[in-house]
C-alpha positions as CSV (number, residue, x, y, z in Angstrom):
1,X,0.0,0.0,0.0
2,X,1.5,3.3,-0.9
3,X,2.6,5.4,2.0
4,X,0.7,8.6,0.7
5,X,-2.6,6.7,0.7
6,X,-4.9,8.0,3.3
7,X,-6.9,5.5,5.4
8,X,-10.4,6.4,6.4
9,X,-11.8,4.6,9.3
10,X,-14.7,3.3,7.8
11,X,-15.4,0.5,9.9
12,X,-15.4,2.7,13.2
13,X,-19.0,3.4,13.0
14,X,-20.1,0.0,11.4
15,X,-22.6,-0.8,14.3
16,X,-24.4,2.7,13.7
17,X,-24.4,2.0,9.9
18,X,-25.7,-1.7,10.4
19,X,-28.6,0.1,12.5
20,X,-29.2,2.5,10.0
21,X,-29.6,-0.6,7.5
22,X,-31.7,-2.4,9.7
23,X,-34.0,0.7,9.9
24,X,-34.4,1.2,6.1
25,X,-35.0,-2.6,5.9
26,X,-37.9,-2.7,8.3
27,X,-39.3,0.4,6.8
28,X,-39.3,-1.1,3.3
29,X,-40.5,-4.4,4.4
30,X,-43.2,-3.1,6.4
31,X,-44.5,-0.7,3.3
32,X,-44.4,-3.7,1.2
33,X,-46.3,-5.8,3.9
34,X,-48.9,-2.8,4.2
35,X,-49.0,-0.7,0.9
36,X,-47.4,-3.4,-1.4
37,X,-46.4,-2.5,-4.9
38,X,-48.5,-0.4,-7.4
39,X,-48.3,-2.7,-10.4
40,X,-48.5,-1.2,-14.0
41,X,-50.4,-2.6,-16.8
42,X,-47.6,-5.1,-17.6
43,X,-48.7,-7.0,-14.3
44,X,-52.4,-6.2,-13.6
45,X,-53.7,-6.5,-16.9
46,X,-55.9,-3.7,-18.9
47,X,-56.0,-2.1,-22.4
48,X,-53.5,-0.3,-24.1
49,X,-54.2,2.1,-26.9
50,X,-51.6,4.4,-28.9
51,X,-53.1,7.0,-30.9
52,X,-50.9,9.1,-33.6
53,X,-51.2,12.9,-34.0
54,X,-50.0,15.1,-36.6
55,X,-48.8,17.9,-34.0
56,X,-47.6,17.5,-30.5
57,X,-50.6,17.4,-28.0
58,X,-51.2,18.5,-24.6
59,X,-51.5,15.3,-22.5
60,X,-53.4,17.0,-19.6
61,X,-56.0,17.7,-22.1
62,X,-56.4,14.3,-23.5
63,X,-56.3,13.1,-19.9
64,X,-59.3,15.3,-18.7
65,X,-61.3,14.2,-22.1
66,X,-61.3,10.9,-21.5
67,X,-61.8,11.1,-18.0
68,X,-64.9,13.2,-18.7
69,X,-66.0,10.3,-21.1
70,X,-66.3,7.9,-18.3
71,X,-62.7,6.0,-18.1
72,X,-61.4,6.4,-14.6
73,X,-57.6,5.6,-13.6
74,X,-56.4,6.5,-17.2
75,X,-52.6,6.9,-17.6
76,X,-51.7,9.1,-20.9
77,X,-47.9,9.6,-21.8
78,X,-46.0,10.3,-24.9
79,X,-44.3,7.1,-26.6
80,X,-41.7,7.8,-28.4
81,X,-42.0,10.7,-30.2
82,X,-44.0,13.9,-29.0
83,X,-46.9,12.9,-31.4
84,X,-47.4,9.4,-30.3
85,X,-49.8,9.2,-27.2
86,X,-50.0,5.9,-25.1
87,X,-52.9,5.4,-23.3
88,X,-53.4,2.9,-20.4
89,X,-56.8,1.5,-18.9
90,X,-57.8,-0.6,-16.2
91,X,-58.9,-4.2,-17.0
92,X,-61.6,-3.5,-19.8
93,X,-61.7,-6.1,-22.7
94,X,-63.5,-4.1,-25.4
95,X,-62.5,-5.0,-29.1
96,X,-63.9,-1.7,-30.1
97,X,-62.1,0.5,-27.4
98,X,-59.3,1.9,-29.6
99,X,-62.2,2.8,-32.0
100,X,-64.0,4.6,-29.5
101,X,-61.2,6.5,-27.8
102,X,-59.9,7.6,-31.3
103,X,-63.5,8.8,-32.1
104,X,-63.9,10.7,-29.0
105,X,-60.3,12.4,-29.0
106,X,-61.0,13.2,-32.7
107,X,-63.9,15.2,-31.9
108,X,-61.4,17.4,-29.8
109,X,-59.2,17.8,-32.3
110,X,-58.8,19.6,-36.0
111,X,-55.7,17.6,-36.8
112,X,-56.2,14.1,-38.0
113,X,-55.6,11.1,-35.7
114,X,-54.4,7.8,-36.3
115,X,-55.1,4.4,-34.3
116,X,-51.8,2.8,-34.3
117,X,-52.3,0.1,-31.6
118,X,-55.1,-1.4,-29.6
119,X,-54.1,-4.1,-27.0
120,X,-55.2,-6.0,-24.2
121,X,-53.2,-7.6,-21.4
122,X,-55.0,-10.3,-19.4
123,X,-54.7,-10.5,-15.5
124,X,-53.4,-13.9,-15.9
125,X,-50.7,-12.6,-18.4
126,X,-49.8,-10.1,-15.9
127,X,-49.6,-12.7,-13.1
128,X,-47.6,-15.0,-14.9
129,X,-44.9,-12.0,-16.0
130,X,-44.9,-11.1,-12.3
131,X,-44.0,-14.8,-11.0
132,X,-41.5,-15.1,-13.9
133,X,-39.7,-11.6,-12.9
134,X,-39.5,-12.8,-9.4
135,X,-38.1,-16.2,-10.4
136,X,-35.7,-14.4,-12.7
137,X,-34.4,-12.5,-9.9
138,X,-34.3,-15.3,-7.4
139,X,-32.1,-17.3,-10.0
140,X,-30.1,-14.3,-10.7
141,X,-29.1,-14.3,-6.9
142,X,-28.4,-17.8,-6.8
143,X,-26.2,-18.0,-9.9
144,X,-24.2,-14.8,-8.3
145,X,-23.8,-16.6,-5.0
146,X,-22.3,-19.5,-6.6
147,X,-19.7,-17.4,-9.0
148,X,-18.5,-15.5,-5.7
149,X,-18.1,-19.0,-3.7
150,X,-16.1,-20.0,-6.6
151,X,-14.1,-17.0,-7.2
152,X,-13.6,-15.8,-3.7
153,X,-14.9,-17.8,-0.7
154,X,-18.3,-19.0,0.9
155,X,-18.3,-16.1,3.2
156,X,-17.6,-13.4,0.5
157,X,-20.4,-15.1,-1.3
158,X,-22.9,-14.8,1.5
159,X,-21.9,-11.2,2.4
160,X,-22.3,-10.0,-1.3
161,X,-25.7,-11.9,-1.8
162,X,-26.9,-10.3,1.5
163,X,-25.8,-6.8,0.3
164,X,-27.6,-7.3,-2.9
165,X,-30.9,-8.3,-1.3
166,X,-30.6,-5.2,1.2
167,X,-30.1,-3.1,-2.0
168,X,-33.6,-4.8,-3.7
169,X,-35.6,-4.6,-0.7
170,X,-34.6,-0.9,-0.2
171,X,-35.3,0.1,-3.9
172,X,-38.7,-1.9,-3.7
173,X,-39.5,-0.1,-0.6
174,X,-39.0,3.2,-2.2
175,X,-41.4,2.5,-4.8
176,X,-43.7,0.9,-2.2
177,X,-43.7,4.1,-0.1
178,X,-44.0,6.5,-2.9
179,X,-46.5,4.2,-4.7
180,X,-44.9,4.8,-7.8
181,X,-45.8,2.3,-10.8
182,X,-43.9,-1.0,-10.8
183,X,-43.7,-2.0,-14.4
184,X,-41.5,-4.3,-16.8
185,X,-39.1,-1.5,-17.3
186,X,-38.9,-1.1,-13.3
187,X,-38.2,-4.8,-13.0
188,X,-35.5,-4.3,-15.5
189,X,-33.9,-1.5,-13.8
190,X,-33.8,-3.5,-10.4
191,X,-31.9,-6.3,-12.4
192,X,-29.6,-3.8,-13.7
193,X,-29.1,-2.4,-9.9
194,X,-28.1,-6.1,-8.9
195,X,-25.5,-5.9,-11.7
196,X,-24.1,-2.5,-10.8
197,X,-24.1,-3.2,-6.9
198,X,-22.5,-6.5,-7.5
199,X,-19.9,-4.9,-9.8
200,X,-18.8,-2.4,-7.0
201,X,-18.9,-5.2,-4.4
202,X,-16.7,-7.6,-6.5
203,X,-13.9,-4.5,-6.9
204,X,-14.0,-4.0,-2.9
205,X,-13.8,-7.8,-2.2
206,X,-11.0,-8.3,-4.8
207,X,-9.0,-5.5,-2.9
208,X,-9.8,-7.0,0.5
209,X,-8.8,-10.3,-0.6
210,X,-5.5,-8.7,-2.1
211,X,-4.7,-6.9,1.0
212,X,-5.4,-10.0,3.5
213,X,-2.4,-11.5,1.8
214,X,-0.3,-8.2,1.6
215,X,-0.8,-6.7,5.0
216,X,0.1,-9.7,6.9
217,X,0.2,-7.8,10.4
218,X,-2.8,-6.0,10.0
219,X,-6.3,-7.3,11.5
220,X,-9.3,-7.6,9.5
221,X,-10.7,-4.0,10.3
222,X,-7.5,-2.5,9.4
223,X,-7.7,-4.6,6.2
224,X,-11.4,-3.6,5.6
225,X,-10.5,0.3,6.3
226,X,-7.3,-0.1,3.9
227,X,-9.3,-1.7,0.9
228,X,-12.3,0.7,0.9
229,X,-10.0,3.7,1.1
230,X,-8.2,2.5,-1.7
231,X,-11.5,1.8,-4.0
232,X,-13.2,4.8,-2.4
233,X,-12.6,7.5,-5.6
234,X,-13.5,4.6,-8.2
235,X,-16.4,4.1,-6.2
236,X,-17.4,7.6,-5.8
237,X,-16.6,8.6,-9.4
238,X,-18.4,6.0,-11.0
239,X,-21.4,6.8,-9.0
240,X,-21.5,10.4,-9.4
241,X,-21.1,10.1,-13.2
242,X,-23.8,7.7,-13.3
243,X,-26.1,9.4,-11.2
244,X,-25.7,12.7,-13.5
245,X,-27.0,10.5,-16.2
246,X,-30.0,9.0,-14.5
247,X,-31.0,12.7,-13.2
248,X,-31.0,13.9,-16.7
249,X,-33.2,10.7,-17.7
250,X,-35.7,11.2,-14.7
251,X,-36.1,14.9,-15.6
252,X,-35.8,14.8,-19.5
253,X,-36.7,11.6,-20.4
254,X,-40.4,11.8,-20.0
255,X,-42.8,9.5,-18.0
256,X,-42.3,6.5,-20.3
257,X,-38.6,5.7,-18.7
258,X,-39.4,8.0,-15.3
259,X,-39.9,4.8,-13.3
260,X,-36.8,3.0,-14.8
261,X,-34.5,6.2,-14.1
262,X,-35.9,6.3,-10.3
263,X,-35.3,2.8,-9.8
264,X,-31.6,2.8,-11.1
265,X,-31.1,6.4,-9.2
266,X,-32.6,4.9,-5.9
267,X,-30.3,1.6,-6.6
268,X,-27.0,3.3,-7.5
269,X,-27.4,5.4,-4.2
270,X,-27.9,2.4,-1.9
271,X,-25.6,0.4,-4.0
272,X,-22.9,3.0,-3.3
273,X,-23.9,3.1,0.2
274,X,-23.9,-0.7,0.6
275,X,-20.2,-1.2,-1.1
276,X,-18.7,0.8,1.5
277,X,-20.8,0.0,4.7
278,X,-22.7,-3.3,4.2
279,X,-20.7,-5.7,2.2
280,X,-17.3,-5.1,4.3
281,X,-19.3,-4.9,7.4
282,X,-21.0,-8.2,6.4
283,X,-17.4,-9.7,6.2
284,X,-16.6,-8.7,9.6
285,X,-19.8,-10.3,11.1
286,X,-19.3,-13.3,9.2
287,X,-15.9,-13.3,11.3
288,X,-13.5,-13.4,7.8
289,X,-9.9,-13.9,8.4
290,X,-6.8,-14.3,6.5
291,X,-6.8,-18.2,7.2
292,X,-9.9,-18.1,4.8
293,X,-8.1,-16.8,1.8
294,X,-4.8,-18.2,2.3
295,X,-4.4,-22.2,2.1
296,X,-2.7,-23.7,4.7
297,X,0.7,-24.9,3.6
298,X,1.0,-28.5,2.4
299,X,2.7,-30.9,4.6
300,X,5.9,-32.1,3.1
301,X,5.6,-35.8,2.4
302,X,7.6,-38.1,4.3
303,X,10.8,-39.3,2.6
304,X,10.7,-43.2,2.5
305,X,13.8,-44.8,4.4
306,X,16.4,-46.4,2.3
307,X,16.4,-50.2,2.6
């Protein structure tokens, strides 16, 4: 380790940070149990109608016209271009729904409107997507655990997976508390959060493993502090540049990718925190030591006596 390297005492407040993480987890789990998630059309089922305009239109006016015509709980957003309007409604199976909405909106506009899509997603399909999404997430965590156990050691594997579960539960808690719509794009963002957080954790764990072999007189806490200090600038710069992009997506990307951007933003923030204070802290709780990473020396084979 370079003499100029400044060592921060990250593990000093580890008990306070552990208590903070437990509080966040309890809030998230409590909100998920009480409020649940506000599933979008992809999971609950419903109708989707896409209308093409010649000129950009006021989405608020479109929403008011639909609600006034007796379509409650309608979601109106642009889809790609500003002239493409996507309308989501509750579970109403009506083959003529697209034509009825087109006629309703055409009466409000002087420009020519075009019906581009009229689809219905049944609740059974939505339930299958929900189950497959959950199974996919569990499968990803299981494969990650096997990979880390092979690359590092079983304690590192358990610590990394527990840190990932911590991150995912808190992101889900944010969506439950704020009652933001949870759809397939948000599920994709959570899987991306798993990858992002795992990458950060592997970088930290790799340095911890290396320092356990280099800093032979240091204890586990000193090794953790040294490793986190060495990777701090990389962790912060990666997170900062990623957050800048996600803030721009959330503000200027429109409602189509708003949930995706919010999920990634929350995931990057909590993933950065967990890479520093959760992943390494879990290793200390699991009592990782140098002996876990350095194989014991092989015993010398006995030399056969000469006859």
